[in-house]
Each structure stands twice: as structure tokens, then as C-alpha cells.
MMTF fields as JSON, N, C-alpha, C and O atoms, coordinates in Angstrom:
{
  "mmtfVersion": "1.0.0",
  "mmtfProducer": "UNKNOWN",
  "numBonds": 407,
  "numAtoms": 408,
  "numGroups": 102,
  "numChains": 1,
  "numModels": 1,
  "chainsPerModel": [1],
  "groupsPerChain": [102],
  "chainIdList": ["A"],
  "bondAtomList": [4, 2, 8, 6, 12, 10, 16, 14, 20, 18, 24, 22, 28, 26, 32, 30, 36, 34, 40, 38, 44, 42, 48, 46, 52, 50, 56, 54, 60, 58, 64, 62, 68, 66, 72, 70, 76, 74, 80, 78, 84, 82, 88, 86, 92, 90, 96, 94, 100, 98, 104, 102, 108, 106, 112, 110, 116, 114, 120, 118, 124, 122, 128, 126, 132, 130, 136, 134, 140, 138, 144, 142, 148, 146, 152, 150, 156, 154, 160, 158, 164, 162, 168, 166, 172, 170, 176, 174, 180, 178, 184, 182, 188, 186, 192, 190, 196, 194, 200, 198, 204, 202, 208, 206, 212, 210, 216, 214, 220, 218, 224, 222, 228, 226, 232, 230, 236, 234, 240, 238, 244, 242, 248, 246, 252, 250, 256, 254, 260, 258, 264, 262, 268, 266, 272, 270, 276, 274, 280, 278, 284, 282, 288, 286, 292, 290, 296, 294, 300, 298, 304, 302, 308, 306, 312, 310, 316, 314, 320, 318, 324, 322, 328, 326, 332, 330, 336, 334, 340, 338, 344, 342, 348, 346, 352, 350, 356, 354, 360, 358, 364, 362, 368, 366, 372, 370, 376, 374, 380, 378, 384, 382, 388, 386, 392, 390, 396, 394, 400, 398, 404, 402],
  "bondOrderList": [1, 1, 1, 1, 1, 1, 1, 1, 1, 1, 1, 1, 1, 1, 1, 1, 1, 1, 1, 1, 1, 1, 1, 1, 1, 1, 1, 1, 1, 1, 1, 1, 1, 1, 1, 1, 1, 1, 1, 1, 1, 1, 1, 1, 1, 1, 1, 1, 1, 1, 1, 1, 1, 1, 1, 1, 1, 1, 1, 1, 1, 1, 1, 1, 1, 1, 1, 1, 1, 1, 1, 1, 1, 1, 1, 1, 1, 1, 1, 1, 1, 1, 1, 1, 1, 1, 1, 1, 1, 1, 1, 1, 1, 1, 1, 1, 1, 1, 1, 1, 1],
  "groupList": [{"groupName": "MET", "atomNameList": ["N", "CA", "C", "O"], "elementList": ["N", "C", "C", "O"], "formalChargeList": [0, 0, 0, 0], "bondAtomList": [1, 0, 2, 1, 3, 2], "bondOrderList": [1, 1, 2], "singleLetterCode": "M", "chemCompType": "L-PEPTIDE LINKING"}, {"groupName": "LYS", "atomNameList": ["N", "CA", "C", "O"], "elementList": ["N", "C", "C", "O"], "formalChargeList": [0, 0, 0, 0], "bondAtomList": [1, 0, 2, 1, 3, 2], "bondOrderList": [1, 1, 2], "singleLetterCode": "K", "chemCompType": "L-PEPTIDE LINKING"}, {"groupName": "VAL", "atomNameList": ["N", "CA", "C", "O"], "elementList": ["N", "C", "C", "O"], "formalChargeList": [0, 0, 0, 0], "bondAtomList": [1, 0, 2, 1, 3, 2], "bondOrderList": [1, 1, 2], "singleLetterCode": "V", "chemCompType": "L-PEPTIDE LINKING"}, {"groupName": "THR", "atomNameList": ["N", "CA", "C", "O"], "elementList": ["N", "C", "C", "O"], "formalChargeList": [0, 0, 0, 0], "bondAtomList": [1, 0, 2, 1, 3, 2], "bondOrderList": [1, 1, 2], "singleLetterCode": "T", "chemCompType": "L-PEPTIDE LINKING"}, {"groupName": "ILE", "atomNameList": ["N", "CA", "C", "O"], "elementList": ["N", "C", "C", "O"], "formalChargeList": [0, 0, 0, 0], "bondAtomList": [1, 0, 2, 1, 3, 2], "bondOrderList": [1, 1, 2], "singleLetterCode": "I", "chemCompType": "L-PEPTIDE LINKING"}, {"groupName": "LEU", "atomNameList": ["N", "CA", "C", "O"], "elementList": ["N", "C", "C", "O"], "formalChargeList": [0, 0, 0, 0], "bondAtomList": [1, 0, 2, 1, 3, 2], "bondOrderList": [1, 1, 2], "singleLetterCode": "L", "chemCompType": "L-PEPTIDE LINKING"}, {"groupName": "ASP", "atomNameList": ["N", "CA", "C", "O"], "elementList": ["N", "C", "C", "O"], "formalChargeList": [0, 0, 0, 0], "bondAtomList": [1, 0, 2, 1, 3, 2], "bondOrderList": [1, 1, 2], "singleLetterCode": "D", "chemCompType": "L-PEPTIDE LINKING"}, {"groupName": "SER", "atomNameList": ["N", "CA", "C", "O"], "elementList": ["N", "C", "C", "O"], "formalChargeList": [0, 0, 0, 0], "bondAtomList": [1, 0, 2, 1, 3, 2], "bondOrderList": [1, 1, 2], "singleLetterCode": "S", "chemCompType": "L-PEPTIDE LINKING"}, {"groupName": "GLN", "atomNameList": ["N", "CA", "C", "O"], "elementList": ["N", "C", "C", "O"], "formalChargeList": [0, 0, 0, 0], "bondAtomList": [1, 0, 2, 1, 3, 2], "bondOrderList": [1, 1, 2], "singleLetterCode": "Q", "chemCompType": "L-PEPTIDE LINKING"}, {"groupName": "ALA", "atomNameList": ["N", "CA", "C", "O"], "elementList": ["N", "C", "C", "O"], "formalChargeList": [0, 0, 0, 0], "bondAtomList": [1, 0, 2, 1, 3, 2], "bondOrderList": [1, 1, 2], "singleLetterCode": "A", "chemCompType": "L-PEPTIDE LINKING"}, {"groupName": "ASN", "atomNameList": ["N", "CA", "C", "O"], "elementList": ["N", "C", "C", "O"], "formalChargeList": [0, 0, 0, 0], "bondAtomList": [1, 0, 2, 1, 3, 2], "bondOrderList": [1, 1, 2], "singleLetterCode": "N", "chemCompType": "L-PEPTIDE LINKING"}, {"groupName": "GLU", "atomNameList": ["N", "CA", "C", "O"], "elementList": ["N", "C", "C", "O"], "formalChargeList": [0, 0, 0, 0], "bondAtomList": [1, 0, 2, 1, 3, 2], "bondOrderList": [1, 1, 2], "singleLetterCode": "E", "chemCompType": "L-PEPTIDE LINKING"}, {"groupName": "TYR", "atomNameList": ["N", "CA", "C", "O"], "elementList": ["N", "C", "C", "O"], "formalChargeList": [0, 0, 0, 0], "bondAtomList": [1, 0, 2, 1, 3, 2], "bondOrderList": [1, 1, 2], "singleLetterCode": "Y", "chemCompType": "L-PEPTIDE LINKING"}, {"groupName": "HIS", "atomNameList": ["N", "CA", "C", "O"], "elementList": ["N", "C", "C", "O"], "formalChargeList": [0, 0, 0, 0], "bondAtomList": [1, 0, 2, 1, 3, 2], "bondOrderList": [1, 1, 2], "singleLetterCode": "H", "chemCompType": "L-PEPTIDE LINKING"}, {"groupName": "GLY", "atomNameList": ["N", "CA", "C", "O"], "elementList": ["N", "C", "C", "O"], "formalChargeList": [0, 0, 0, 0], "bondAtomList": [1, 0, 2, 1, 3, 2], "bondOrderList": [1, 1, 2], "singleLetterCode": "G", "chemCompType": "PEPTIDE LINKING"}, {"groupName": "PHE", "atomNameList": ["N", "CA", "C", "O"], "elementList": ["N", "C", "C", "O"], "formalChargeList": [0, 0, 0, 0], "bondAtomList": [1, 0, 2, 1, 3, 2], "bondOrderList": [1, 1, 2], "singleLetterCode": "F", "chemCompType": "L-PEPTIDE LINKING"}, {"groupName": "ARG", "atomNameList": ["N", "CA", "C", "O"], "elementList": ["N", "C", "C", "O"], "formalChargeList": [0, 0, 0, 0], "bondAtomList": [1, 0, 2, 1, 3, 2], "bondOrderList": [1, 1, 2], "singleLetterCode": "R", "chemCompType": "L-PEPTIDE LINKING"}, {"groupName": "PRO", "atomNameList": ["N", "CA", "C", "O"], "elementList": ["N", "C", "C", "O"], "formalChargeList": [0, 0, 0, 0], "bondAtomList": [1, 0, 2, 1, 3, 2], "bondOrderList": [1, 1, 2], "singleLetterCode": "P", "chemCompType": "L-PEPTIDE LINKING"}],
  "groupTypeList": [0, 1, 2, 3, 4, 1, 5, 6, 7, 0, 5, 3, 6, 8, 2, 1, 3, 7, 9, 3, 10, 11, 10, 7, 7, 2, 11, 6, 12, 4, 3, 10, 2, 5, 7, 10, 13, 2, 1, 3, 14, 10, 15, 11, 8, 16, 8, 15, 2, 14, 1, 8, 4, 6, 7, 10, 1, 4, 6, 4, 1, 7, 13, 5, 2, 0, 0, 6, 14, 4, 12, 12, 16, 15, 6, 5, 4, 10, 11, 1, 9, 17, 3, 9, 6, 3, 1, 12, 3, 2, 2, 14, 10, 10, 14, 10, 2, 5, 12, 5, 1, 1],
  "groupIdList": [1, 2, 3, 4, 5, 6, 7, 8, 9, 10, 11, 12, 13, 14, 15, 16, 17, 18, 19, 20, 21, 22, 23, 24, 25, 26, 27, 28, 29, 30, 31, 32, 33, 34, 35, 36, 37, 38, 39, 40, 41, 42, 43, 44, 45, 46, 47, 48, 49, 50, 51, 52, 53, 54, 55, 56, 57, 58, 59, 60, 61, 62, 63, 64, 65, 66, 67, 68, 69, 70, 71, 72, 73, 74, 75, 76, 77, 78, 79, 80, 81, 82, 83, 84, 85, 86, 87, 88, 89, 90, 91, 92, 93, 94, 95, 96, 97, 98, 99, 100, 101, 102],
  "secStructList": [7, 7, 7, 7, 7, 7, 7, 7, 2, 2, 2, 2, 2, 2, 2, 2, 2, 2, 2, 2, 2, 6, 6, 7, 7, 2, 2, 2, 2, 2, 2, 2, 2, 2, 2, 2, 2, 1, 7, 7, 1, 7, 2, 2, 2, 2, 2, 2, 6, 6, 7, 3, 3, 3, 4, 4, 4, 3, 3, 6, 6, 6, 6, 3, 3, 3, 3, 6, 6, 3, 3, 3, 3, 3, 3, 3, 6, 6, 7, 1, 1, 7, 7, 6, 6, 7, 3, 3, 3, 3, 3, 3, 3, 3, 6, 6, 3, 3, 3, 3, 3, 7],
  "xCoordList": [0.986, 0.197, 0.978, 1.913, 0.506, 1.149, 0.477, -0.704, 1.32, 0.5, 1.305, 2.535, 0.681, 1.279, 0.799, -0.373, 2.068, 1.58, 2.533, 3.701, 1.81, 2.647, 3.087, 2.339, 4.482, 4.922, 5.595, 6.048, 5.672, 6.094, 7.553, 8.01, 8.298, 9.722, 10.579, 11.769, 10.391, 11.11, 10.968, 11.909, 9.682, 9.244, 10.206, 10.804, 10.265, 10.942, 12.481, 13.12, 12.837, 14.543, 14.619, 15.664, 13.688, 14.057, 14.069, 14.884, 12.805, 12.791, 14.253, 14.893, 14.544, 15.765, 16.92, 17.789, 17.064, 18.069, 18.046, 19.032, 16.981, 16.799, 17.258, 17.926, 16.825, 16.996, 18.426, 18.835, 19.211, 20.357, 21.258, 22.255, 20.95, 21.543, 21.385, 22.166, 20.128, 20.076, 20.613, 20.408, 21.236, 21.757, 20.817, 21.083, 19.481, 18.408, 17.978, 18.4, 17.041, 16.463, 15.296, 15.089, 14.637, 13.54, 12.417, 11.724, 12.187, 10.967, 11.178, 10.174, 12.343, 12.44, 12.339, 11.913, 12.925, 12.71, 11.425, 11.127, 10.469, 9.23, 8.467, 7.682, 8.604, 8.209, 8.435, 7.511, 9.584, 10.062, 9.269, 8.578, 9.535, 8.578, 7.226, 6.793, 6.509, 5.087, 5.021, 4.168, 5.732, 5.734, 5.896, 5.167, 7.068, 7.032, 6.038, 5.885, 4.791, 4.035, 2.776, 2.001, 2.526, 1.18, 1.534, 2.21, 1.218, 1.712, 1.021, -0.135, 1.544, 1.144, 2.523, 3.664, 2.259, 3.292, 3.94, 3.471, 5.029, 5.751, 6.561, 6.705, 7.391, 8.493, 9.795, 10.282, 10.156, 11.07, 10.631, 11.477, 9.412, 9.161, 9.012, 9.411, 8.332, 8.085, 9.557, 9.599, 10.774, 12.037, 12.965, 13.761, 12.707, 14.035, 13.588, 14.582, 12.704, 12.593, 12.858, 12.436, 13.574, 14.054, 15.171, 15.775, 15.64, 16.935, 18.225, 18.2, 19.342, 20.625, 21.51, 21.362, 22.442, 23.53, 24.748, 24.636, 25.744, 26.893, 27.413, 27.17, 28.112, 28.406, 29.127, 28.908, 30.109, 30.739, 30.033, 30.565, 28.642, 27.707, 27.327, 26.646, 27.693, 27.261, 28.505, 29.532, 28.087, 29.074, 28.574, 27.573, 29.665, 29.223, 29.536, 28.707, 30.538, 30.756, 29.875, 29.87, 28.911, 27.905, 26.75, 25.76, 26.684, 25.53, 24.508, 23.381, 24.815, 24.257, 24.463, 25.575, 23.419, 23.704, 23.041, 21.998, 23.928, 23.517, 22.886, 23.471, 21.59, 20.766, 20.432, 19.827, 20.782, 20.436, 20.832, 20.045, 21.755, 22.522, 21.921, 22.267, 20.985, 20.429, 20.778, 20.512, 21.341, 21.67, 20.447, 19.518, 20.382, 19.692, 20.035, 21.15, 19.166, 19.766, 19.273, 18.494, 19.865, 19.535, 19.652, 20.15, 19.159, 19.294, 19.403, 18.836, 20.432, 20.687, 19.873, 19.813, 19.41, 18.749, 19.681, 20.365, 19.707, 20.221, 22.104, 22.926, 22.362, 23.971, 24.157, 23.166, 25.257, 25.516, 26.25, 26.015, 27.004, 27.976, 27.791, 27.505, 28.009, 27.826, 29.351, 30.283, 29.236, 30.215, 31.077, 30.437, 32.244, 33.142, 32.501, 32.091, 32.496, 32.297, 30.847, 30.669, 29.96, 28.841, 27.593, 27.546, 26.505, 25.556, 24.53, 24.695, 23.577, 22.443, 21.143, 21.178, 19.934, 18.673, 18.141, 18.322, 17.492, 16.596, 15.158, 14.477, 14.934, 13.891, 12.671, 11.733, 12.638, 11.712, 12.289, 13.465, 11.262, 11.707, 10.539, 9.465, 11.321, 10.185, 10.644, 11.784, 10.033, 10.351, 11.481, 11.285, 12.609, 13.785, 15.108, 16.277, 14.592, 15.164, 15.272, 14.283, 16.301, 15.936, 16.768, 17.916, 15.826, 16.27, 16.661, 15.923, 18.133, 19.155, 19.328, 19.591, 19.239, 19.417, 20.422, 20.307, 21.827, 22.381, 21.571, 22.241],
  "yCoordList": [-1.131, 0.068, 1.188, 1.232, 2.233, 3.501, 4.287, 4.4, 5.274, 6.194, 7.626, 7.609, 8.717, 10.024, 10.713, 10.758, 11.351, 12.129, 13.379, 13.326, 14.778, 15.856, 16.236, 16.242, 16.565, 16.855, 18.204, 18.537, 19.04, 20.273, 20.26, 19.12, 21.036, 21.086, 21.015, 20.954, 21.004, 20.695, 19.28, 18.676, 18.51, 17.154, 16.373, 15.342, 17.012, 16.468, 16.284, 15.232, 17.338, 17.22, 16.48, 15.832, 16.321, 15.364, 13.966, 13.129, 13.725, 12.322, 11.762, 10.747, 12.946, 12.431, 12.329, 11.574, 13.145, 12.952, 11.586, 10.852, 11.334, 9.997, 8.934, 7.993, 9.105, 7.968, 7.577, 6.422, 8.84, 8.919, 8.354, 7.675, 8.603, 8.205, 6.786, 6.167, 6.003, 4.589, 3.78, 2.586, 4.549, 4.056, 3.517, 2.407, 4.095, 3.64, 4.788, 5.944, 4.251, 5.244, 5.986, 5.473, 6.79, 7.455, 6.583, 6.498, 5.844, 5.063, 3.933, 3.388, 3.429, 2.34, 2.55, 1.793, 3.98, 4.529, 4.708, 4.393, 5.375, 5.472, 4.167, 3.9, 3.086, 1.792, 1.339, 0.993, 1.394, 0.704, 1.499, 0.994, 2.691, 3.627, 2.994, 2.468, 3.0, 2.736, 1.317, 1.033, 0.384, -1.108, -1.238, -1.964, -0.388, -0.254, -0.193, -0.843, 0.97, 1.382, 0.658, 0.57, -0.009, -1.08, -2.273, -3.025, -2.648, -4.005, -5.025, -5.272, -5.677, -6.744, -7.696, -7.242, -8.844, -9.898, -10.289, -9.894, -11.075, -11.565, -10.761, -9.706, -10.972, -10.145, -9.614, -8.485, -10.836, -10.466, -9.761, -9.211, -9.623, -8.83, -7.269, -6.273, -7.317, -5.997, -5.301, -4.176, -5.783, -5.398, -5.265, -4.354, -6.215, -6.449, -6.478, -6.463, -6.507, -6.233, -4.699, -3.783, -4.656, -2.943, -2.653, -1.615, -3.466, -2.778, -3.448, -4.43, -2.602, -3.17, -3.591, -3.221, -4.455, -5.044, -5.151, -5.181, -5.202, -4.933, -6.559, -7.179, -7.209, -8.517, -9.031, -10.172, -8.141, -8.594, -9.458, -10.271, -8.962, -9.491, -11.013, -11.637, -11.571, -12.681, -13.962, -14.034, -14.824, -15.899, -17.113, -17.803, -17.214, -18.11, -19.458, -20.28, -20.021, -21.178, -21.668, -22.893, -20.838, -21.523, -21.141, -21.342, -20.586, -20.015, -19.134, -19.601, -18.103, -17.184, -15.986, -15.562, -15.2, -13.653, -13.1, -13.426, -12.318, -11.411, -10.243, -9.401, -9.96, -8.849, -8.524, -9.324, -7.478, -6.828, -7.795, -7.957, -8.321, -9.174, -10.642, -11.478, -10.858, -12.197, -12.945, -12.439, -14.094, -14.863, -15.435, -15.977, -15.347, -16.002, -16.901, -16.755, -17.909, -18.658, -17.522, -16.648, -17.631, -16.714, -17.632, -18.749, -16.939, -17.117, -15.744, -14.67, -16.187, -14.849, -14.923, -15.989, -14.114, -13.742, -13.56, -12.541, -14.44, -14.221, -14.31, -13.722, -14.966, -15.021, -16.204, -16.604, -17.186, -18.237, -17.828, -18.535, -16.855, -16.547, -15.028, -14.373, -14.615, -12.916, -12.307, -13.003, -11.168, -10.408, -9.446, -8.61, -9.629, -8.657, -7.331, -7.02, -6.654, -5.062, -4.685, -3.641, -5.475, -5.019, -5.189, -5.994, -4.236, -4.297, -5.241, -5.671, -5.599, -6.409, -5.979, -5.621, -6.049, -5.7, -6.887, -8.003, -6.656, -8.057, -7.678, -6.666, -8.746, -8.509, -9.391, -9.32, -10.365, -11.085, -12.068, -12.029, -13.127, -13.985, -15.324, -15.355, -16.319, -17.513, -17.97, -18.411, -17.89, -18.65, -17.437, -16.238, -18.173, -17.834, -17.689, -17.652, -17.604, -17.515, -16.147, -15.857, -15.418, -14.334, -14.16, -14.488, -13.596, -13.523, -12.063, -11.111, -12.183, -11.043, -10.909, -11.898, -9.606, -9.11, -8.098, -7.29, -8.082, -7.389, -5.864, -4.872],
  "zCoordList": [0.057, -0.2, 0.057, 0.857, -0.753, -0.596, -0.252, -0.582, 0.771, 1.571, 1.334, 1.375, 1.116, 0.812, 2.082, 2.456, 2.826, 3.801, 3.884, 3.501, 4.539, 4.298, 5.765, 6.742, 5.751, 7.001, 6.837, 5.742, 7.979, 8.113, 7.866, 7.958, 7.624, 7.259, 8.51, 8.202, 9.681, 11.126, 11.312, 11.827, 10.886, 11.049, 10.098, 10.407, 8.899, 7.49, 8.087, 8.083, 8.509, 8.86, 9.989, 10.06, 11.119, 12.16, 11.771, 12.159, 10.732, 10.192, 9.506, 9.778, 8.408, 7.958, 8.487, 8.051, 9.574, 10.496, 11.297, 11.346, 11.851, 12.599, 11.759, 12.188, 10.286, 9.353, 8.973, 8.848, 8.788, 8.452, 9.936, 9.691, 11.34, 12.324, 12.469, 13.191, 11.644, 11.994, 10.684, 10.464, 9.984, 8.608, 7.903, 7.441, 7.605, 7.096, 5.934, 5.968, 4.871, 4.098, 4.776, 5.876, 4.572, 5.139, 5.211, 6.224, 4.029, 3.661, 4.431, 4.889, 4.689, 5.963, 7.457, 8.329, 7.541, 8.89, 9.476, 10.628, 8.39, 9.037, 8.884, 9.795, 7.605, 8.099, 9.683, 10.419, 10.004, 11.231, 12.451, 13.336, 12.261, 13.483, 13.439, 14.465, 12.318, 12.602, 12.96, 13.8, 12.503, 12.944, 14.322, 14.998, 14.901, 16.626, 17.285, 18.32, 16.574, 17.306, 17.228, 18.179, 15.755, 15.814, 16.38, 15.679, 17.555, 18.284, 17.552, 17.898, 16.574, 15.992, 15.753, 15.841, 15.494, 15.162, 16.484, 17.552, 16.411, 17.492, 17.993, 17.376, 19.307, 19.624, 18.581, 18.514, 17.817, 16.823, 15.821, 15.115, 15.551, 14.314, 14.827, 14.224, 16.105, 16.663, 16.778, 16.279, 17.353, 17.841, 16.416, 16.187, 15.673, 14.857, 13.494, 12.768, 12.944, 11.408, 11.255, 11.962, 10.275, 9.624, 10.418, 10.149, 11.492, 11.77, 10.924, 10.182, 11.279, 10.362, 11.695, 12.859, 11.145, 11.997, 11.122, 9.896, 11.647, 10.981, 11.062, 12.097, 9.978, 9.79, 10.933, 11.34, 11.565, 12.512, 13.819, 14.575, 13.777, 14.726, 14.351, 15.165, 13.287, 12.403, 12.53, 11.854, 13.512, 13.528, 12.679, 12.869, 11.544, 10.399, 10.979, 10.59, 11.856, 12.326, 13.283, 13.405, 14.198, 14.777, 14.383, 15.086, 13.313, 12.432, 13.536, 13.702, 14.152, 15.045, 14.92, 14.606, 15.144, 14.911, 16.494, 17.06, 16.825, 18.005, 17.792, 17.111, 18.322, 18.036, 19.448, 20.161, 19.812, 21.01, 22.108, 23.041, 22.086, 23.26, 23.3, 24.135, 22.306, 22.117, 20.998, 19.908, 21.022, 19.921, 18.978, 19.577, 17.488, 17.045, 15.933, 15.433, 15.416, 14.12, 13.241, 13.621, 11.886, 10.854, 9.251, 9.106, 8.4, 7.107, 6.323, 6.522, 5.248, 4.471, 3.18, 2.568, 2.861, 1.55, 0.27, 0.175, -0.61, -1.785, -1.472, -2.176, -0.566, -0.187, 0.235, 0.847, 0.165, 0.752, 2.203, 3.182, 2.302, 3.61, 3.514, 2.512, 4.74, 5.135, 4.269, 3.868, 4.192, 3.308, 4.592, 5.231, 4.806, 5.781, 5.371, 4.253, 6.43, 6.327, 5.766, 5.139, 5.994, 5.497, 6.455, 7.385, 6.06, 6.89, 6.388, 5.246, 7.012, 6.726, 7.505, 8.682, 6.709, 7.255, 7.823, 7.336, 8.84, 9.158, 8.473, 8.639, 7.704, 6.83, 7.045, 6.25, 8.269, 8.625, 9.552, 9.913, 10.003, 10.962, 10.64, 10.038, 11.337, 11.41, 13.031, 13.182, 13.829, 15.16, 15.685, 15.88, 15.815, 16.428, 15.39, 15.773, 13.793, 13.073, 12.121, 11.448, 12.067, 11.595, 10.002, 9.702, 9.266, 7.778, 7.281, 7.026, 7.216, 6.699, 5.584, 4.9, 5.005, 3.521, 3.731, 4.653, 2.589, 2.393, 1.901, 1.616]
}
């Protein structure tokens, strides 16, 4: 669904700054903010979907990724192994498995 909203210039600047601080696009940032305020889905969906993590948080040997101090199993979307010095976005989950995309 596409939605058009009008923001005043001050709020627009605040949203752009917040998105930049989270290494996110404005669209992804707004989607993440809305997702966090609409309490649906499970804990992982509410807390992690849309967040970015550095590849150094991914342990390929144990096949675990650390998110906010908790280890989760993971699956990479369109990749066999994580790339060093790369940010990944959590795009979904199934139970305690997080789906990561470059």
C-alpha cells in the first residue's frame, strides 16, 4: 500500500536525521517507526524487522547472529555466506530464525 503524508519542514528534517543516524532510508525508517508502534506480530517482528546489523555480529561457524544481546539463528537472503564489513537488514523471521538481507 502506498500512502502520501504531508510533514512540516521541521518534522521532515527530524525524520531525515533519524533515518541517517540509523543508517536507513527515510521510507524504511518511517516503516520501522510505524511497525514498532502498531503492536502486531511476535517479539522479533516488533523489535528487529527493519533494523540493520554489522556483519561482525554474525558468527558463521555457529550460524548465530547477535541482536540486542540475544543470539538467533539466521538465514541470508540471496547469499551463501556473510560479506565482511557489510550491513545487513533484518527483513523477517520465523520463530527464532532471522532473515537477513544485504
